[in-house]
VOGU-3710 file (C-alpha; in Angstrom, 3 decimals, decimal comma):
1> mrqpillpip> 128,195/46,808/76,724  127,553/50,223/78,293  124,865/49,940/80,949  122,003/52,400/80,451  120,925/54,867/83,117  117,241/54,212/83,807  114,611/55,404/86,292  113,079/53,256/87,589  115,695/50,554/86,999  113,831/47,585/85,426
11> reilftgdqh> 113,893/44,220/87,130  115,361/42,385/84,123  117,764/43,715/81,460  119,540/41,366/79,067  121,894/42,359/76,252  121,341/39,969/73,360  123,619/41,289/70,627  125,790/44,049/69,220  124,864/47,647/68,518  122,972/48,517/65,342
21> plpvnstiri> 121,881/51,879/63,918  118,221/52,772/64,019  116,926/53,151/60,468  116,516/56,644/59,040  113,069/55,768/57,735  110,617/53,545/59,554  107,070/53,455/60,914  105,593/53,419/64,412  102,763/50,892/64,421  100,097/50,548/67,098
31> sqqsllfsaq> 97,799/47,567/67,580  94,888/49,799/68,638  94,099/53,476/68,448  94,118/53,913/72,233  97,925/53,660/72,051  98,214/56,819/69,947  99,412/59,029/72,816  102,245/56,615/73,610  103,161/56,457/69,942  103,245/60,238/69,751
41> avqtalkdhi> 105,615/60,296/72,734  107,951/57,977/70,811  107,623/60,112/67,708  108,515/63,307/69,567  111,485/61,701/71,332  112,918/60,330/68,081  112,717/63,767/66,521  114,187/65,547/69,535  117,082/63,180/70,190  118,172/61,735/66,842
51> drewpieass> 116,245/63,780/64,271  114,187/60,843/62,998  110,684/61,510/61,650  108,722/58,288/61,715  104,989/58,296/60,925  102,376/56,469/62,986  99,845/53,971/61,708  97,346/51,585/63,272  97,234/48,017/62,044  95,718/44,739/63,152
61> saftsgfnlt> 98,268/42,734/61,149  101,267/41,046/62,719  104,244/43,393/62,823  107,523/42,202/61,351  109,510/45,442/61,198  109,652/49,024/62,443  108,618/50,264/65,887  105,671/48,283/67,245  103,416/48,912/70,239  101,207/45,927/71,007
71> iqtelapqay> 98,810/44,959/73,800  99,369/41,376/74,957  96,648/40,327/77,354  98,752/37,396/78,593  100,882/39,951/80,403  99,733/41,329/83,758  98,389/44,881/83,997  101,267/47,402/84,008  103,766/44,695/82,948  105,720/45,343/79,752
81> svdiangrin> 108,631/44,131/77,684  111,008/45,975/75,364  112,833/44,011/72,665  115,302/45,714/70,327  117,153/43,749/67,652  118,793/44,937/64,444  117,048/48,293/64,720  113,579/46,757/65,093  111,760/47,702/68,300  108,899/45,824/69,923
91> iqggdeaaif> 107,145/47,070/73,044  104,446/44,818/74,452  102,304/45,448/77,492  99,462/43,946/79,448  97,401/47,136/79,113  97,636/50,698/77,811  99,461/51,880/80,925  102,058/49,143/80,454  102,708/50,293/76,889  103,178/53,842/78,174
101> ygvqtfiqll> 105,699/52,594/80,749  107,575/50,636/78,112  107,719/53,769/75,981  109,169/55,769/78,890  111,892/53,145/79,277  112,654/53,316/75,547  112,907/57,122/75,655  115,394/56,850/78,509  117,404/54,305/76,497  117,391/56,771/73,616
111> ktygdqfpdi> 119,088/59,345/75,856  121,865/56,835/76,538  122,388/55,231/73,130  121,256/57,811/70,590  120,840/56,193/67,161  123,156/53,233/67,916  121,137/50,705/69,929  122,401/47,413/71,287  120,171/44,384/70,931  118,427/44,303/74,290
121> hikdhpdypv> 115,583/42,575/76,107  113,834/44,222/79,065  111,079/42,572/81,083  109,471/44,593/83,810  106,517/45,017/86,142  105,914/47,028/89,341  106,093/45,858/92,939  103,259/48,219/93,882  100,175/48,728/91,707  99,796/52,273/93,114
131> rgvmldisrd> 102,801/54,628/93,052  101,835/58,117/94,048  102,895/61,597/95,060  100,910/63,991/97,239  101,810/67,654/96,740  100,893/70,124/99,475  99,037/73,071/97,921  97,595/74,427/101,172  100,573/75,748/103,128  100,705/79,058/101,254
141> rvprmetvya> 102,259/77,803/97,997  99,733/76,985/95,260  101,507/76,058/92,015  100,684/77,592/88,667  99,095/75,239/86,157  102,247/75,289/84,017  104,205/74,100/87,042  101,820/71,220/87,703  101,757/70,140/84,063  105,559/70,087/83,920
151> lvdllaswkl> 105,708/68,109/87,169  103,156/65,603/85,848  105,263/65,074/82,726  108,395/64,533/84,786  106,808/62,111/87,251  104,917/60,243/84,527  108,261/59,509/82,875  109,251/57,864/86,193  106,066/55,734/86,094  103,955/57,605/88,647
161> nhlqlymehs> 100,290/56,606/88,410  98,594/58,365/91,353  98,607/62,080/92,172  96,973/63,984/95,014  96,874/67,725/95,627  96,569/68,218/99,374  93,719/70,657/100,012  92,551/72,446/103,108  91,255/75,742/101,693  92,754/75,784/98,192
171> faysqhktvw> 89,726/74,788/96,102  87,395/77,593/95,014  84,180/76,407/96,696  81,401/78,594/95,349  79,776/79,328/98,730  82,958/79,797/100,741  84,923/82,614/99,137  85,836/84,045/102,529  88,029/81,022/103,153  89,970/80,931/99,879
181> edaspftaqe> 89,878/84,457/98,448  93,522/85,190/99,354  94,826/81,746/98,387  94,746/81,730/94,545  92,895/78,394/94,715  92,380/75,735/92,079  89,107/76,145/90,214  86,819/73,369/89,034  87,886/73,889/85,427  91,561/73,702/86,366
191> ildlqaycrq> 90,916/70,378/88,071  89,033/69,090/85,021  91,838/70,199/82,706  94,501/68,661/84,919  92,558/65,432/85,188  92,426/65,095/81,403  96,166/65,790/81,234  96,863/63,146/83,883  94,590/60,568/82,308  96,530/60,677/79,032
201> rhidlvpnqn> 99,619/59,808/81,059  97,880/57,010/82,998  97,850/58,964/86,251  94,859/58,826/88,571  94,208/62,351/89,880  92,727/61,616/93,301  90,655/64,221/95,175  91,940/65,275/98,576  90,133/67,451/101,126  91,009/67,425/104,805
211> sfghmerwlk> 87,804/66,929/106,748  88,570/66,979/110,470  91,892/68,446/111,649  93,986/71,070/109,848  90,891/73,197/109,317  92,369/76,345/110,892  92,045/78,320/107,673  88,296/77,764/107,923  87,815/78,030/111,664  89,574/81,384/112,005
221> hsdykhlaec> 86,622/83,025/110,223  83,535/84,028/112,172  81,193/82,128/109,837  82,855/78,830/110,787  84,181/79,375/114,282  81,128/77,750/115,858  82,087/74,449/114,203  85,390/74,209/116,069  86,221/71,720/118,775  87,836/74,611/120,679
231> adgfigdfgd> 86,513/77,847/119,241  88,822/79,992/121,370  91,897/77,873/120,760  93,548/75,201/122,864  96,719/74,336/124,750  99,104/72,216/122,728  100,057/68,877/124,264  102,350/67,599/121,538  105,900/67,998/120,289  107,224/71,496/119,752
241> hmgerrpats> 103,863/73,065/120,678  103,774/71,622/124,210  102,047/74,029/126,580  101,462/76,756/124,001  98,081/78,224/123,087  97,098/77,269/119,559  94,289/78,537/117,320  91,389/76,200/116,568  92,367/73,534/114,018  89,779/70,740/114,313
251> lnptdqasia> 86,074/70,445/113,686  83,780/69,392/116,515  83,148/65,694/115,780  79,957/65,669/117,839  78,251/68,498/115,944  76,099/67,467/112,996  76,802/70,868/111,485  80,419/69,754/110,977  79,224/66,840/108,873  76,793/69,113/107,027
261> liselydell> 79,647/71,414/105,999  81,850/68,527/104,890  78,957/66,978/102,954  78,440/70,251/101,096  82,143/70,425/100,201  82,130/66,864/98,894  79,087/67,599/96,726  80,952/70,395/94,975  84,457/68,924/94,834  83,941/65,289/93,869
271> pnftseffnv> 82,025/65,700/90,573  85,215/67,195/89,122  87,120/63,924/89,551  86,670/60,551/87,875  88,911/58,701/90,319  87,252/56,004/92,369  89,281/57,129/95,409  89,010/60,111/97,762  91,392/61,131/100,549  89,376/62,683/103,394
281> ggdepwemgq> 92,433/63,354/105,550  91,499/62,906/109,195  95,022/63,319/110,556  96,128/65,199/113,641  92,861/66,409/115,228  95,081/67,716/117,996  92,514/69,259/120,304  89,833/66,560/120,016  88,531/65,895/123,514  89,676/69,205/125,023
291> caskalceav> 86,500/71,255/124,555  83,227/70,451/122,740  83,771/66,684/122,650  85,435/66,470/126,076  82,511/64,906/127,893  81,903/62,313/125,206  85,597/61,443/124,949  85,732/60,958/128,717  82,637/58,767/128,585  83,435/56,480/125,648
301> grgrvyvdyl> 87,083/57,154/124,878  88,879/59,437/122,445  89,447/56,609/119,980  85,763/55,751/119,884  84,807/59,361/119,180  87,366/59,526/116,392  86,220/56,289/114,760  82,550/57,282/114,947  83,346/60,555/113,173  85,443/58,749/110,587
311> lklydlvkar> 82,547/56,396/109,921  80,313/59,391/109,219  82,840/60,545/106,627  82,881/57,005/105,244  79,107/57,102/104,766  79,384/60,419/102,893  82,097/59,059/100,619  80,336/55,740/100,026  77,106/57,529/99,099  79,021/59,394/96,399
321> gktmifwadv> 80,455/56,217/94,881  84,056/56,620/96,054  86,493/54,556/98,099  87,635/56,459/101,179  91,327/56,991/101,892  92,353/58,353/105,303  95,507/59,124/107,283  96,158/56,376/109,841  98,038/58,245/112,589  95,103/58,230/115,016
331> itkypellpd> 93,727/54,738/114,461  97,137/53,135/115,068  96,864/54,416/118,646  93,637/52,436/119,068  94,238/49,097/117,312  91,419/47,504/119,305  88,999/49,585/117,191  90,290/48,357/113,834  87,665/45,561/113,701  84,998/48,295/113,684
341> mpkdmialew> 86,421/49,829/110,498  85,018/48,871/107,069  87,322/46,781/104,905  86,688/48,832/101,772  88,556/51,920/102,931  92,305/52,494/102,552  94,554/53,524/105,438  97,573/55,750/104,846  100,366/54,699/107,188  102,687/57,707/107,304
351> gyyvghpyse> 105,892/58,675/109,051  108,791/60,811/107,917  111,896/59,887/109,871  114,260/56,927/109,731  113,009/54,522/112,365  109,315/55,330/112,065  107,501/52,205/113,318  106,232/50,992/109,951  107,037/47,448/111,072  104,728/47,862/114,094
361> hapmfaqsgi> 101,844/49,548/112,282  101,791/47,639/108,982  100,913/44,302/110,631  97,905/45,950/112,282  96,384/46,659/108,879  97,498/43,368/107,357  95,800/41,446/110,177  92,680/43,619/110,135  92,085/43,168/106,415  92,069/46,931/105,819
371> pfyvcpgtss> 94,066/47,809/102,661  96,844/50,316/103,250  99,512/52,394/101,553  102,861/53,281/103,072  103,545/57,011/102,979  107,123/58,214/103,418  108,158/61,767/102,573  110,566/63,764/100,462  112,001/65,350/103,660  112,005/68,703/101,870
381> wntlsgrtdn> 109,917/70,751/104,331  111,258/72,660/107,341  114,693/72,586/105,713  114,885/74,667/102,498  117,449/72,140/101,200  115,969/68,751/102,059  117,428/65,964/104,195  119,002/63,523/101,763  119,917/60,600/103,985  116,719/60,852/106,007
391> aignirdavk> 114,644/60,799/102,821  116,488/57,749/101,489  116,267/55,827/104,762  112,646/56,754/105,373  111,592/55,739/101,866  113,554/52,490/102,041  111,993/51,544/105,387  108,470/52,314/104,218  108,661/50,548/100,867  110,356/47,386/102,107
401> tgleygasgv> 108,066/47,068/105,127  105,039/47,651/102,925  106,133/44,833/100,621  106,584/42,524/103,577  103,089/43,141/104,906  101,113/43,494/101,693  100,649/47,250/101,276  98,935/48,009/97,976  100,491/51,407/97,349  103,215/53,928/98,082
411> lmtdwgdrgh> 102,264/57,587/98,468  105,240/59,962/98,572  104,258/63,047/100,549  105,727/66,481/99,874  104,628/68,927/102,553  104,983/72,698/102,846  105,109/73,282/106,596  105,837/76,797/107,869  105,386/78,720/104,667  106,499/76,218/102,018
421> wqplpisylg> 109,778/78,039/101,479  111,571/75,211/99,671  111,515/75,433/95,838  110,147/72,495/93,870  113,516/71,101/92,609  114,509/70,303/96,202  111,903/67,517/96,102  113,188/65,833/92,950  115,573/63,611/94,900  112,782/62,215/97,061
431> yayglgmawc> 110,449/61,785/94,105  113,091/59,920/92,101  114,154/57,529/94,832  110,584/56,993/96,050  109,155/56,171/92,634  112,124/53,964/91,816  111,691/51,982/95,025  107,910/51,752/94,555  108,438/50,273/91,090  111,050/47,678/92,031
441> aetnetmeip> 112,762/47,832/95,392  115,281/45,106/94,562  116,828/46,904/91,595  116,391/50,516/92,772  117,431/50,374/96,431  121,070/51,157/95,633  120,499/53,435/92,653  123,172/56,068/92,036  120,909/58,966/92,934  123,138/61,867/91,788
451> tvlnqfafed> 123,673/60,195/88,405  119,964/59,565/87,989  119,146/63,153/88,938  121,693/64,515/86,472  120,187/62,446/83,671  116,455/62,654/84,268  115,680/65,466/86,723  118,176/68,181/85,810  119,439/67,073/82,377  122,914/68,217/83,379
461> sagvmgqvma> 125,500/67,137/80,834  128,248/68,331/83,180  127,195/65,721/85,753  127,303/68,225/88,615  123,782/69,116/89,723  122,739/65,766/91,184  125,716/65,661/93,535  125,196/69,302/94,522  121,599/68,562/95,503  122,502/65,409/97,431
471> elgnlyqldg> 125,231/67,205/99,404  123,105/70,290/99,995  120,455/68,019/101,457  122,875/66,534/103,968  124,040/69,742/105,635  121,436/69,133/108,337  123,655/66,344/109,692  126,425/68,657/110,863  126,859/68,471/114,632  124,273/70,604/116,389
481> laypngsllf> 122,132/71,266/113,297  119,981/68,129/113,221  116,361/68,425/114,257  113,479/65,929/113,971  111,460/66,633/110,817  113,625/69,572/109,769  116,908/71,433/110,082  117,977/73,917/112,706  119,269/76,196/109,931  115,669/76,599/108,767
491> fllqlnnndl> 114,489/77,688/112,213  117,352/80,156/112,516  115,572/81,955/109,667  112,125/81,897/111,290  112,367/82,223/115,068  113,345/85,048/117,385  115,907/84,369/120,110  113,404/83,549/122,864  111,486/81,161/120,656  114,617/79,399/119,450
501> nafisnldth> 115,256/78,264/122,996  111,608/77,534/123,807  111,109/75,677/120,553  113,963/73,274/121,073  113,368/72,826/124,790  109,891/71,481/123,987  111,396/68,630/121,959  111,825/65,547/124,071  114,783/64,483/121,915  116,881/67,490/123,009
511> vvtdqffglk> 118,428/68,513/126,287  119,070/72,234/126,583  122,168/72,942/128,637  122,825/76,588/127,819  121,519/79,508/125,827  120,942/78,782/122,127  120,863/75,038/122,882  124,382/74,102/121,945  124,887/75,941/118,668  128,402/74,970/117,671
521> esslrecldr> 130,673/77,562/116,136  132,736/74,887/114,390  129,655/73,379/112,708  128,390/76,758/111,535  131,776/77,654/110,051  132,069/74,276/108,350  128,572/74,715/106,973  129,494/78,109/105,529  132,546/76,583/103,859  130,460/73,799/102,342
531> lndlrqrlhr> 127,851/76,248/101,115  130,519/78,358/99,436  131,833/75,246/97,672  128,333/74,228/96,567  127,663/77,742/95,254  130,763/77,564/93,048  129,882/74,092/91,755  126,307/75,161/91,028  127,606/77,519/88,347  129,520/74,714/86,632
541> trmeredatl> 126,340/72,889/85,683  125,195/72,592/82,066  121,508/71,882/82,472  119,532/71,583/79,252  116,105/72,142/80,804  114,063/75,155/79,750  114,007/76,307/83,379  117,740/75,801/83,976  118,340/79,475/84,766  115,476/79,467/87,268
551> iieevglvid> 116,779/76,305/88,958  120,206/77,890/89,383  118,594/80,970/90,952  116,310/78,845/93,193  119,087/76,611/94,470  121,448/79,579/94,701  118,923/81,343/96,914  118,610/78,237/99,107  122,395/78,284/99,532  122,384/81,989/100,356
561> llahackrgl> 119,521/81,678/102,857  121,260/78,808/104,637  124,470/80,836/104,685  122,519/83,660/106,300  121,257/81,207/108,916  124,848/80,216/109,691  125,815/83,885/110,021  122,927/84,500/112,394  124,023/81,529/114,479  127,559/82,892/114,637
571> hllgdvrfss> 126,140/86,318/115,507  124,268/84,754/118,430  127,537/83,202/119,576  129,209/86,602/119,591  130,939/86,782/116,204  131,300/90,541/115,711  131,749/90,202/111,941  127,991/89,696/111,598  126,153/92,661/113,095  122,389/92,967/113,438
581> eslyteleal> 122,422/95,849/110,962  124,307/93,966/108,237  122,241/90,836/108,745  119,015/92,853/108,483  120,108/94,366/105,163  121,191/91,005/103,812  117,976/89,238/104,795  115,800/91,938/103,238  117,599/91,408/99,915  117,144/87,635/100,186
591> ivrqranwle> 113,409/88,094/100,769  113,171/90,111/97,537  114,690/87,154/95,692  112,373/84,684/97,444  109,368/86,705/96,270  110,580/86,766/92,659  111,391/83,052/92,556  108,052/82,123/94,136  106,087/83,861/91,399  107,946/81,983/88,658
601> rsrpgglehs> 106,333/78,661/89,630  103,571/79,550/92,084  100,500/81,774/92,330  100,525/85,000/94,334  97,990/83,780/96,896  99,761/82,779/100,100  103,013/84,544/99,198  102,648/87,408/101,650  101,623/85,033/104,440  104,670/82,893/103,718
611> llrfkpvlrq> 107,017/85,877/103,727  105,635/87,019/107,107  107,571/84,113/108,599  110,767/86,111/108,081  109,370/88,912/110,248  110,433/87,638/113,713  114,080/87,486/112,663  113,937/90,884/110,969  112,422/92,376/114,123  115,029/90,631/116,253
621> yqgydftddt> 117,729/92,348/114,220  115,960/95,650/114,950  116,070/95,020/118,696  112,360/94,315/119,250  111,398/92,942/122,694  109,458/89,690/122,178  108,830/88,935/125,853  105,032/89,204/125,713  104,516/88,113/122,090  102,852/84,975/120,863
631> psyl> 105,648/82,542/119,958  106,720/82,983/116,357  106,764/79,283/115,645  102,984/78,964/115,960
//
């Protein structure tokens, strides 16, 4: 019997008989009216795929024929079964969400078998009760509502049940227009509309507002500068920003006015959400202890100051009837303070590279009694094309370690660092593998990712697009192009010559031995060859999505931008075929395409700021002297 392609792959599939045609005329019956939306999804799929028009009816009687959706309280929440025999279909679930998940599995079976179904029994339930995605909408790119709705539909079909929109300045707070007026922010009504859309699909839309670090888009304005830990900026002491002056990013944790501002934001944001959860952020308060809180940090310790501020946020959240979620990167540095943390908050243990110490951090939370989610990433940011193998390994490590130590959720993060240049389809690979693993790690760990992407992400009947995306996402592994949390090709598009060297020399994982830190001509030429091959294969796809033409243009532009990065690298190594003048002209044309593609899925706010990140390279081509400039990677 032909095995179906499914995402996620259920934990139990049993073929029980031969194939039988689905009847031309039948009825979709629901045991209660709350299952109507799931029944309508079945109805639409039958019409779209095999031209069947089956009516829906509600009945409390036992079902003996037709297509039946039934709540069975003996089953666990989210657990479902699908039984198909002689053209009769029974989907049972422990709750309404479980019925919806069973329906999504049936619709995927329909794509495989059409109107000739084998007798089959599927029994399924998730490893993790919470399976989420967090989409960055604060690093310049704010998606249009149509984009978010389409993404919700896609991820709901893969059994997502938790969605966060990462916000710094991208909600239209009524008293803070100065902060968001150039960002095309989400409005309260848009959140309410999206929440209703998510709720139908059994997705919890969870509010998210960073409340400590990553507040630079607030603190750069005069009305808020006084709230900063370091109002005049600070000297970076981390990673690729070591020794560089940075603008203010973190609130002063010792100033009650900081809490007053955050309290005001919560009062306006939270009434628009029904979720019981709220992510307050709290990650990366880089300069804490350098300026306003320096004396206190020296007296009681940086960890103590952080925890005391976090507890103030906890009180605000608790008073508003929510459960606080927070990023755990700081508290894992001070495990001795975990006993001081309330047990009714949720820690987000995050890390985005293969080898992140999930196995060291997860036991801290398990032993402390603080619930936690594991939070791997799509590896899409700082790359344009993703990092396929890193994403797979990072997700696998996080999910399996979380299962071992009792994590209650998986939150896939999809960031937009340095201008959010990558188009949305680059993230589909990470979403698919992450949600599959979060549902059932045992059956999804070795999924055939390109096949799954062809079927359910790109709807490519030619079977090409999934492999193109997987290979495109592995170009970062070519010798000399790898970089922690990104790809060197990406930075060849953003940094001037001086900053390329300074940027890499600040990474403790690199040793710089000569100018341009070991760019390898052979790797750049091989990369160009691979990109040319991928470009040709891209045009052999037969995607049946409504946005197929846009996807081809988006991915084609990614290929062309990466090719430009290779040419710039070769130019730096002395290849006379690629002059500054020709590269300047080519990059200007690529920027025009980036602008057009952006506006197809995203709002105009943030676009110009994102495109400014091309400026250092354009100016380099024009011969500008950057000696006294602020580094372009800040």
